[in-house]
N, C-alpha and C positions, 0 to 999 in steps of 0.2 A: 720483770719475770724472769726466774731462774729457768737454768735448760732441765733442771730437774722437775719443775711444775709442767713442762709441755710431754712429760714421760707418763703413758697410763701403764703402770705396773702391778696395781691392783683391779682385778676387771669380773671378779665375783661376789662384789659387795653393792651391786648396783640396784636400786629399788624397783626392779621390773616387775611385774606382778605374774607370780607363777605358784602353784603348788603342789611341786615337785622339788627335791634337792637342785642347787646349781653344779651342773657338772664341770669341773676346772682341769684341762690339760697344761701343757707345758706353756702354752702361748693364746688358746682360746677358751672362754668359757659359753657355756650352753645355757641358756633358760628356757625350758620348754613351757609354752603357753597354756592358760589353761584353755580347754575344750570352747568356752563361750567365745574368749580374746579369737583362737584361731579360725572359729566358725565366722566371725565378724569381720576379720581380717580379710579371709580370702571372700567374702560376698561384697566388701565393700571396696578392696580392693582389684576383684576381678582376677586372681591368682589361677593359673592354669594347672588347678591341682583339684582331687576330690574333695566334697562339701566337706567332710569331716575328717580330714589329713591331720594329722598333728603338726603344727607349727613353733618354730625355736628363733629366740633373738641369740646370735651367735654375738660375741663382742670379744675382739682380739685385741691382746696386749702389746705394749712395747718390749717385753720380757726377752730376755736372750738367753738359748740354752745351748748347751755345746758338750760334749762327753756326759749325758745324762744329767746336766747338772745346771743350775740357773745362776748366771753371772751377773755382778753389780758393778757401778762406778764409783769412783769419787764424789763427794757432795752430793748423798743420797740419789743418785741416779743410777734408781732399781730398773733402768731399761735403754733402749738405745732409742732416741728421738726419732720419731719419723717411721719407726720399721714396722708397724702394724699399717698404718695408711700403707706404706708401700707394697705390704705383703697384699692387702685385699685391693690394691689397686692392679697391681699385676695378673693376681687371678682372674679378676672381673673383667679383665681384658681378653686373656686368651678365653676364657669360658664362653664369652661374648662371640669370639671368633669361629670356636667350634659350634655354636649354635648357627652361626649365620651362615657355614660352610656346608650344613648338614650333616655334623658328624652326631652330638647328640646332647643333650639339656645337662645342667648343673644342678645342683641341690638350691640355688641361690634363687629367689624368688624376687629381692628387694636389695634396696642399699640405701636406709635412711640415714648412713653415715658413714665416714671414709673408714672408723673402726669398726661398723656393725654392719651385720647380715640378717636378714629375714631367711630364715632356709625351712623346708620342709623334711619332715622324717623320712629317711630311706632305710631299709633293709639292707646295711652292708653284705657286699662280696668280704669274705674273709683273705683277701690277698693285698699284701702291698706289691705293688709291681714296679720294679725298676727298670726303666729301658736306658740302656747303656750302647753311646754312639762311639766311645772312646774308651781305651783300657787305661785306668787310673784308679789312684785311691785304694779301697780294700782288695778290689778283684786285682790290679796290678802286683800287690802285695802278695796275694795268694799266686796268681802267677808265676812272679818271680822265684818261688818257693818251689814249683814243679806241676803245681797244679794245671790240668786243662780240662776239667771237667765242671762246668758250673751251670746248675740246675737243669741237668741231663744234654746241656750241649757241649761239644767236645771244640776247643780250640784249638787253630793249628799253633806248631811249634815256632819261633822266630819274631814273634812280637815283641814290639819297645816299648817301651812308658810312654806313656801319654799319645800314643800313635791312635788314628782312625781305625776303629774295627772293619773287618770284610763288610760285616750288615748288621744293623740293627738287633742287639742281643735281648732279650726278655728274661729278669731273670725274678721271678716272684718268690716272696716270702710269706710267710702267715704273719695273720692282721691277729694279733691274741694267741690265746693259746687254745690249739686245738687237740680234743681227745680221740682215740680209737681209730686214730687214722695209720693202717699200716707203714711201716718207716717214716715217720714222721714223728719227731720228737715230741714230746707235750711241752713245747718253751714256744715263748713268744719269739717273731721274726726270725723264723729258721727258713732255710732255702728250701724250695721244693720245685720238682720237676713237673714237667706239661702232663708227663705219664700219672705223677701223683694227682695233680687236678682232674684229668679226665676220669679216674678211676674212683675218683671221691668225690665229685663235682657236688653233690648234696651236700658234703660236709663243709664243704667252701660255702656254701649256699648260693652257689648257682643254680636255676631254675632249670635248665636243662641242659646237656653236653653241647648244643649247638650254640649255645650264649658263650662258650669257652672261644670258639671263634670269632662269636661279636667283640668280645673284651679284646681279643689280639689285635682286633681290625680297630677298633677305637684306641688303643697305646699305639699301634703304628702310624695313625694317620693323625693323632693328637700330636706324637711327637716331630711328625714333619712338618706339619702348619707352624709350631713354636718354631723350629730348627728354621723354618725357609724367611720367619717374620724377623730372628734373632740376625741372620746374615745380612740383611738389608741395614741394619744400623751396625755391622761391624763386630759381631759377638758369634762365639761356638757355643751350641748347645751340645752339651757333654754328655750327660746323664740327666735324669730325672726321676719323680716317684709318680704312680698314679693311683688312685684310688677309685672303686666303684660300688653302686649299689642300686637297689630296686625301689622306684614310685610308683604310683598310679595318677595318671592324668585326670583332667575333668572326667572324661568318656569315662573312665574306671580301666582303662588300658595301663598293663604294666609294661615297663619300660627300663633299659638299663641307662644308666647315667653317670655322669664324672662328679666326683665327691671329693671334700675337704678342700685342698687348694693343688694350683698344679703350674710349673714351671714358674717357681719364685726361686730367689735366694736361698730360702730355707731348705725347699725341697728339691734343689736341681744344684748341679754346676753349670755355670757359665763363664767362658774364657775370652778374653780380649783377642780378637782375630787375628790382630795386625802383630801384636806382641808374640801370639803361638808361631806364626809363620817365621820370626827370627827366632824361635826355641826357648822362648820365656814363658811360663805361664801367670798370667794375672787375672785373678779372680774375681767375678762379679757375683759372688757369693758366699754363703756363712763359712765355706771351707775357707776363706782367706781369714776369719777371725779364729776358727781352730789353730791352723796353722800360727797363728799369732801367741795365742796362748800356749802352745807347745813351745816357742821362741822366747815365752816371757817369765814362765817359771824354772828354775835350775834342775828340775827333776821331771821333765817331760812324760817317764813311764807313770806316775801317778795318772795320768790323764790316759792313758793307752792300757793300761794295763787293770781288767776288771778285776782281779783279785785284790787291786787298791781301793776300792770303791769309799769306804771309809774315807781315808784319807784325801779322796777326792772331792768327797762333799765338803771335809774341813776347807779344803783349799778354797773354795768356791764359796763359804761362808764366810771366810776370814780374810780375803783380799778382796779389798774395793778395788778395780780397775783405775787407771788413771781417766780423766776425763777423755784426752786426747785419743786414747784406745777407743773408747765408746763413739766419740765423733767420727773417726775415721771409716768405723763401722757404719754409722749412720751415713756418711757419705756414700759409701757404695750403697746401700739399699734405695737409698734417695736417688741418687744418680742411675741405677741401671732403671728403677720404676720409671723415670721421667723421660728415659730413652726409649723405653717400650712403650707407654701410653702415649708419647708425645704431647702430653700435660706438665703442668708445675704442680707441684704438691706443697700445698701450706699449711704448717704446723699450728695446731689449735695451741691457745694458751693454758686453757684448762678443758682437756678431751673429755671428764667424767660429766662434767657439768654440762657440756654441748651434749652430749649422748642423752641425758637424763631430759633436757628440755626437749629435744628432738623426738623422743619417745612418748614423751609427754602429750605435746603440742598436736603433734600429725599422727598420732598411733593411738594415744589414750591406752597405755600400758605401764604406766608408772604410781605406784602406790604412794601417796602422799602421805 
Protein backbone atom coordinates (compact mmCIF):
# COMPACT_ATOMS: atom_id res chain seq x y z
CA UNK A 1 0.00 0.00 0.00
CA UNK A 2 1.53 3.32 -1.09
CA UNK A 3 1.79 6.32 1.22
CA UNK A 4 -0.25 8.36 -1.26
CA UNK A 5 -3.22 5.99 -0.78
CA UNK A 6 -3.26 6.77 2.96
CA UNK A 7 -3.78 10.48 2.24
CA UNK A 8 -7.29 11.95 2.02
CA UNK A 9 -6.64 14.80 -0.40
CA UNK A 10 -10.10 15.18 -1.94
CA UNK A 11 -12.89 15.47 0.62
CA UNK A 12 -15.65 17.27 -1.29
CA UNK A 13 -16.74 14.33 -3.46
CA UNK A 14 -18.18 11.85 -0.95
CA UNK A 15 -21.70 10.51 -1.67
CA UNK A 16 -23.12 12.00 1.56
CA UNK A 17 -26.84 12.80 1.23
CA UNK A 18 -27.31 16.56 1.04
CA UNK A 19 -29.57 18.98 -0.83
CA UNK A 20 -27.12 21.88 -0.64
CA UNK A 21 -23.75 22.54 -2.34
CA UNK A 22 -20.74 21.17 -0.46
CA UNK A 23 -18.76 23.97 1.17
CA UNK A 24 -15.06 23.23 0.77
CA UNK A 25 -12.35 25.20 2.57
CA UNK A 26 -8.57 24.82 2.51
CA UNK A 27 -8.69 21.80 4.82
CA UNK A 28 -12.32 20.86 5.67
CA UNK A 29 -15.44 20.21 3.60
CA UNK A 30 -18.95 20.64 5.03
CA UNK A 31 -21.98 18.64 3.92
CA UNK A 32 -25.24 20.11 5.25
CA UNK A 33 -27.66 17.30 5.97
CA UNK A 34 -31.27 17.32 4.79
CA UNK A 35 -33.81 18.50 7.36
CA UNK A 36 -35.17 14.94 7.62
CA UNK A 37 -31.72 13.45 8.29
CA UNK A 38 -30.90 16.17 10.84
CA UNK A 39 -34.12 15.55 12.76
CA UNK A 40 -33.63 11.76 12.59
CA UNK A 41 -30.08 11.91 13.96
CA UNK A 42 -31.03 14.34 16.74
CA UNK A 43 -33.81 11.99 17.83
CA UNK A 44 -31.85 8.75 17.38
CA UNK A 45 -28.57 9.90 18.93
CA UNK A 46 -29.99 12.18 21.63
CA UNK A 47 -27.84 15.20 20.73
CA UNK A 48 -28.33 18.17 23.09
CA UNK A 49 -29.63 20.52 20.40
CA UNK A 50 -32.99 21.90 19.32
CA UNK A 51 -35.08 19.31 17.46
CA UNK A 52 -34.94 21.38 14.26
CA UNK A 53 -31.23 22.31 14.44
CA UNK A 54 -29.44 21.97 11.09
CA UNK A 55 -26.58 19.44 11.27
CA UNK A 56 -23.61 18.88 8.98
CA UNK A 57 -20.96 16.28 8.31
CA UNK A 58 -17.53 17.91 8.42
CA UNK A 59 -14.77 15.93 6.71
CA UNK A 60 -11.17 16.98 7.26
CA UNK A 61 -8.57 16.32 4.57
CA UNK A 62 -4.84 15.74 4.80
CA UNK A 63 -4.13 18.73 2.54
CA UNK A 64 -1.57 21.21 3.81
CA UNK A 65 -1.78 24.92 3.14
CA UNK A 66 0.84 27.57 3.85
CA UNK A 67 1.28 31.10 2.53
CA UNK A 68 -2.31 30.83 1.19
CA UNK A 69 -1.45 27.92 -1.13
CA UNK A 70 -2.04 24.15 -1.07
CA UNK A 71 1.19 22.13 -1.34
CA UNK A 72 1.78 18.63 -2.70
CA UNK A 73 4.47 15.98 -2.54
CA UNK A 74 6.16 13.67 -4.98
CA UNK A 75 4.56 10.37 -5.97
CA UNK A 76 1.02 11.77 -5.95
CA UNK A 77 1.14 12.54 -2.22
CA UNK A 78 -1.38 15.38 -2.28
CA UNK A 79 -1.33 15.86 1.45
CA UNK A 80 0.41 14.84 4.66
CA UNK A 81 -0.27 11.31 5.97
CA UNK A 82 -2.11 11.50 9.30
CA UNK A 83 -2.44 15.28 9.35
CA UNK A 84 -6.25 15.39 9.33
CA UNK A 85 -6.61 12.72 12.00
CA UNK A 86 -4.02 14.52 14.15
CA UNK A 87 -5.84 17.87 13.91
CA UNK A 88 -9.20 16.31 14.74
CA UNK A 89 -7.80 14.29 17.65
CA UNK A 90 -6.13 17.35 19.18
CA UNK A 91 -9.22 19.55 18.80
CA UNK A 92 -11.46 16.80 20.23
CA UNK A 93 -9.12 16.53 23.22
CA UNK A 94 -9.16 20.26 24.02
CA UNK A 95 -12.90 20.73 23.39
CA UNK A 96 -13.61 17.81 25.74
CA UNK A 97 -11.39 19.36 28.44
CA UNK A 98 -13.12 22.73 28.03
CA UNK A 99 -16.51 21.07 28.50
CA UNK A 100 -15.36 18.99 31.48
CA UNK A 101 -13.89 22.06 33.18
CA UNK A 102 -17.08 24.08 32.71
CA UNK A 103 -15.82 26.58 30.09
CA UNK A 104 -18.17 26.09 27.12
CA UNK A 105 -19.36 23.51 24.60
CA UNK A 106 -18.16 23.24 21.00
CA UNK A 107 -19.99 22.74 17.70
CA UNK A 108 -19.00 19.03 17.63
CA UNK A 109 -21.80 16.59 18.49
CA UNK A 110 -20.28 13.28 17.40
CA UNK A 111 -17.04 11.78 16.01
CA UNK A 112 -18.00 8.87 13.70
CA UNK A 113 -14.48 8.49 12.25
CA UNK A 114 -11.04 10.04 12.96
CA UNK A 115 -11.51 12.32 9.92
CA UNK A 116 -15.18 13.17 10.49
CA UNK A 117 -17.25 15.34 12.82
CA UNK A 118 -21.00 15.72 13.04
CA UNK A 119 -21.55 19.37 13.91
CA UNK A 120 -24.43 21.69 14.65
CA UNK A 121 -24.92 24.88 12.69
CA UNK A 122 -23.75 27.89 14.68
CA UNK A 123 -24.22 31.61 14.14
CA UNK A 124 -20.58 32.67 14.00
CA UNK A 125 -19.13 35.69 15.77
CA UNK A 126 -17.29 37.57 13.02
CA UNK A 127 -13.98 37.63 14.86
CA UNK A 128 -10.87 35.49 14.74
CA UNK A 129 -9.20 36.02 18.08
CA UNK A 130 -5.48 35.39 18.36
CA UNK A 131 -4.20 34.92 21.90
CA UNK A 132 -0.47 35.58 22.25
CA UNK A 133 1.69 34.70 25.25
CA UNK A 134 5.03 35.25 23.47
CA UNK A 135 6.17 37.85 20.95
CA UNK A 136 7.20 36.17 17.72
CA UNK A 137 6.23 35.88 14.06
CA UNK A 138 4.38 38.78 12.44
CA UNK A 139 3.98 40.59 15.76
CA UNK A 140 7.72 40.55 16.37
CA UNK A 141 8.40 41.77 12.83
CA UNK A 142 6.05 44.73 13.37
CA UNK A 143 7.47 45.42 16.83
CA UNK A 144 11.05 45.35 15.50
CA UNK A 145 10.05 48.02 12.97
CA UNK A 146 8.88 50.28 15.80
CA UNK A 147 5.20 49.41 16.09
CA UNK A 148 3.98 49.43 19.69
CA UNK A 149 0.16 49.52 19.40
CA UNK A 150 -1.50 46.19 18.66
CA UNK A 151 -5.30 46.16 18.45
CA UNK A 152 -5.45 49.15 20.80
CA UNK A 153 -3.00 47.63 23.31
CA UNK A 154 0.29 49.44 23.92
CA UNK A 155 3.38 47.26 24.32
CA UNK A 156 6.43 48.50 26.26
CA UNK A 157 9.84 49.13 24.70
CA UNK A 158 12.68 46.68 25.26
CA UNK A 159 10.99 43.40 24.43
CA UNK A 160 13.17 40.77 22.76
CA UNK A 161 12.29 38.29 20.04
CA UNK A 162 10.49 35.13 21.27
CA UNK A 163 10.24 36.33 24.87
CA UNK A 164 7.18 35.84 27.07
CA UNK A 165 4.85 38.86 27.08
CA UNK A 166 4.01 40.62 30.38
CA UNK A 167 0.43 39.30 30.02
CA UNK A 168 -1.69 37.31 27.57
CA UNK A 169 -2.42 39.53 24.59
CA UNK A 170 -5.71 39.23 22.68
CA UNK A 171 -5.39 40.55 19.12
CA UNK A 172 -8.72 40.10 17.29
CA UNK A 173 -9.19 40.39 13.54
CA UNK A 174 -12.23 40.37 11.30
CA UNK A 175 -13.63 37.06 10.06
CA UNK A 176 -14.70 37.83 6.52
CA UNK A 177 -15.39 41.28 5.06
CA UNK A 178 -17.47 43.49 7.35
CA UNK A 179 -19.06 46.56 5.78
CA UNK A 180 -20.01 49.90 7.24
CA UNK A 181 -18.05 49.77 10.51
CA UNK A 182 -16.33 53.14 11.20
CA UNK A 183 -12.55 52.83 11.15
CA UNK A 184 -12.56 49.15 10.14
CA UNK A 185 -11.35 48.57 6.55
CA UNK A 186 -13.66 46.41 4.41
CA UNK A 187 -11.16 43.59 3.93
CA UNK A 188 -10.85 40.10 5.42
CA UNK A 189 -8.59 39.48 8.41
CA UNK A 190 -7.92 43.06 9.48
CA UNK A 191 -6.97 43.79 13.10
CA UNK A 192 -9.57 45.46 15.31
CA UNK A 193 -9.50 46.87 18.84
CA UNK A 194 -11.77 46.03 21.76
CA UNK A 195 -13.28 49.53 21.38
CA UNK A 196 -14.15 48.72 17.73
CA UNK A 197 -15.95 45.58 18.92
CA UNK A 198 -17.73 47.31 21.82
CA UNK A 199 -18.96 50.18 19.67
CA UNK A 200 -20.20 47.87 16.91
CA UNK A 201 -20.98 44.63 18.76
CA UNK A 202 -24.05 43.83 16.63
CA UNK A 203 -22.02 44.14 13.40
CA UNK A 204 -19.59 41.58 14.81
CA UNK A 205 -22.65 39.38 15.56
CA UNK A 206 -22.44 39.55 19.35
CA UNK A 207 -25.87 39.25 20.97
CA UNK A 208 -25.06 41.84 23.64
CA UNK A 209 -22.14 43.98 24.87
CA UNK A 210 -21.90 41.67 27.92
CA UNK A 211 -21.05 38.74 25.63
CA UNK A 212 -17.78 40.47 24.71
CA UNK A 213 -16.73 39.87 28.33
CA UNK A 214 -17.86 36.23 28.05
CA UNK A 215 -15.85 35.76 24.86
CA UNK A 216 -12.72 37.26 26.44
CA UNK A 217 -13.17 35.07 29.52
CA UNK A 218 -13.46 31.95 27.35
CA UNK A 219 -10.34 33.02 25.43
CA UNK A 220 -8.26 33.43 28.57
CA UNK A 221 -9.55 30.28 30.27
CA UNK A 222 -9.20 28.19 27.11
CA UNK A 223 -5.63 29.37 26.60
CA UNK A 224 -4.75 28.61 30.21
CA UNK A 225 -6.21 25.08 30.07
CA UNK A 226 -4.17 24.21 26.96
CA UNK A 227 -1.02 25.95 28.23
CA UNK A 228 -1.12 24.06 31.54
CA UNK A 229 -1.67 20.69 29.84
CA UNK A 230 1.10 21.29 27.29
CA UNK A 231 3.51 22.20 30.10
CA UNK A 232 2.98 18.70 31.53
CA UNK A 233 4.41 17.18 28.33
CA UNK A 234 7.32 19.61 27.96
CA UNK A 235 5.73 21.98 25.44
CA UNK A 236 5.26 25.77 25.48
CA UNK A 237 1.98 27.26 24.19
CA UNK A 238 2.97 30.38 22.24
CA UNK A 239 -0.18 31.59 20.52
CA UNK A 240 -3.43 30.27 19.07
CA UNK A 241 -6.57 31.24 17.19
CA UNK A 242 -10.05 30.92 18.69
CA UNK A 243 -13.42 31.21 16.96
CA UNK A 244 -16.88 31.39 18.53
CA UNK A 245 -20.52 31.13 17.59
CA UNK A 246 -24.03 30.90 19.04
CA UNK A 247 -26.24 27.82 19.17
CA UNK A 248 -29.47 26.85 20.93
CA UNK A 249 -29.59 23.81 23.20
CA UNK A 250 -32.47 21.33 23.55
CA UNK A 251 -34.36 23.76 25.81
CA UNK A 252 -33.93 26.59 23.29
CA UNK A 253 -31.38 28.44 25.42
CA UNK A 254 -28.88 30.41 23.34
CA UNK A 255 -25.24 29.98 24.33
CA UNK A 256 -21.79 30.97 23.12
CA UNK A 257 -19.62 28.01 22.07
CA UNK A 258 -16.13 27.32 20.73
CA UNK A 259 -15.98 26.64 16.97
CA UNK A 260 -13.63 25.54 14.20
CA UNK A 261 -10.50 23.96 15.76
CA UNK A 262 -8.31 24.96 18.69
CA UNK A 263 -4.82 24.34 20.02
CA UNK A 264 -3.71 22.45 16.90
CA UNK A 265 -0.45 22.69 14.94
CA UNK A 266 -2.44 24.46 12.19
CA UNK A 267 -4.00 27.13 14.41
CA UNK A 268 -1.26 27.55 17.03
CA UNK A 269 2.44 27.75 17.71
CA UNK A 270 3.79 25.10 20.06
CA UNK A 271 7.47 24.99 21.04
CA UNK A 272 9.61 22.34 22.71
CA UNK A 273 10.22 23.64 26.24
CA UNK A 274 13.68 22.15 26.84
CA UNK A 275 14.98 23.53 23.55
CA UNK A 276 13.44 26.94 24.26
CA UNK A 277 15.26 27.09 27.61
CA UNK A 278 18.50 26.53 25.68
CA UNK A 279 17.72 29.39 23.30
CA UNK A 280 16.52 27.21 20.41
CA UNK A 281 13.09 27.27 18.74
CA UNK A 282 11.84 23.81 17.80
CA UNK A 283 8.35 24.05 16.31
CA UNK A 284 5.70 21.42 16.87
CA UNK A 285 3.33 23.26 14.57
CA UNK A 286 2.85 24.31 10.95
CA UNK A 287 5.33 27.15 11.44
CA UNK A 288 8.05 24.54 10.97
CA UNK A 289 6.64 23.73 7.51
CA UNK A 290 6.54 27.44 6.64
CA UNK A 291 10.19 27.81 7.60
CA UNK A 292 11.03 24.72 5.59
CA UNK A 293 9.38 26.22 2.48
CA UNK A 294 11.25 29.50 2.97
CA UNK A 295 14.53 27.56 3.05
CA UNK A 296 13.57 25.19 0.22
CA UNK A 297 13.01 27.77 -2.53
CA UNK A 298 15.80 30.07 -3.77
CA UNK A 299 13.57 33.19 -3.77
CA UNK A 300 11.62 33.20 -0.47
CA UNK A 301 10.24 36.69 -1.23
CA UNK A 302 7.68 34.97 -3.49
CA UNK A 303 6.20 33.38 -0.35
CA UNK A 304 6.27 36.57 1.72
CA UNK A 305 5.29 39.22 -0.82
CA UNK A 306 1.53 39.44 -1.41
CA UNK A 307 2.19 41.33 -4.65
CA UNK A 308 3.67 38.11 -6.06
CA UNK A 309 0.64 35.85 -5.50
CA UNK A 310 0.54 34.70 -9.12
CA UNK A 311 4.15 33.49 -8.88
CA UNK A 312 3.40 31.90 -5.52
CA UNK A 313 0.44 29.96 -6.90
CA UNK A 314 2.62 28.74 -9.78
CA UNK A 315 5.31 27.70 -7.29
CA UNK A 316 2.85 25.58 -5.29
CA UNK A 317 1.25 24.08 -8.41
CA UNK A 318 4.46 23.24 -10.27
CA UNK A 319 6.70 21.99 -7.45
CA UNK A 320 6.06 18.63 -5.82
CA UNK A 321 7.92 18.63 -2.53
CA UNK A 322 10.22 15.69 -1.67
CA UNK A 323 8.52 12.79 0.12
CA UNK A 324 10.96 13.31 3.01
CA UNK A 325 9.54 16.82 3.53
CA UNK A 326 5.94 15.59 3.66
CA UNK A 327 6.89 12.78 6.05
CA UNK A 328 8.79 15.17 8.34
CA UNK A 329 5.58 17.23 8.60
CA UNK A 330 3.62 14.03 9.20
CA UNK A 331 5.97 13.09 12.05
CA UNK A 332 5.48 16.53 13.62
CA UNK A 333 1.68 16.37 13.50
CA UNK A 334 1.36 12.75 14.60
CA UNK A 335 4.03 13.21 17.28
CA UNK A 336 2.38 16.20 18.96
CA UNK A 337 -1.09 14.62 18.65
CA UNK A 338 0.06 11.44 20.39
CA UNK A 339 1.81 13.45 23.13
CA UNK A 340 -1.32 15.55 23.75
CA UNK A 341 -3.91 12.76 23.63
CA UNK A 342 -1.72 10.00 25.08
CA UNK A 343 -2.97 7.67 22.35
CA UNK A 344 -1.39 6.17 19.23
CA UNK A 345 -2.95 7.32 15.96
CA UNK A 346 -3.28 4.66 13.27
CA UNK A 347 -3.46 5.61 9.60
CA UNK A 348 -6.17 4.15 7.42
CA UNK A 349 -5.15 2.35 4.22
CA UNK A 350 -8.21 3.76 2.41
CA UNK A 351 -9.71 6.64 4.41
CA UNK A 352 -12.44 7.55 1.89
CA UNK A 353 -13.84 4.00 1.75
CA UNK A 354 -13.75 3.81 5.57
CA UNK A 355 -15.67 7.08 5.96
CA UNK A 356 -18.33 6.03 3.43
CA UNK A 357 -18.79 2.64 5.12
CA UNK A 358 -19.12 4.20 8.59
CA UNK A 359 -21.62 6.86 7.51
CA UNK A 360 -23.66 4.25 5.60
CA UNK A 361 -23.76 1.54 8.26
CA UNK A 362 -24.03 3.57 11.46
CA UNK A 363 -25.76 6.78 10.31
CA UNK A 364 -27.59 5.95 7.03
CA UNK A 365 -26.27 9.09 5.35
CA UNK A 366 -24.87 7.69 2.09
CA UNK A 367 -26.68 7.77 -1.23
CA UNK A 368 -25.63 4.58 -2.99
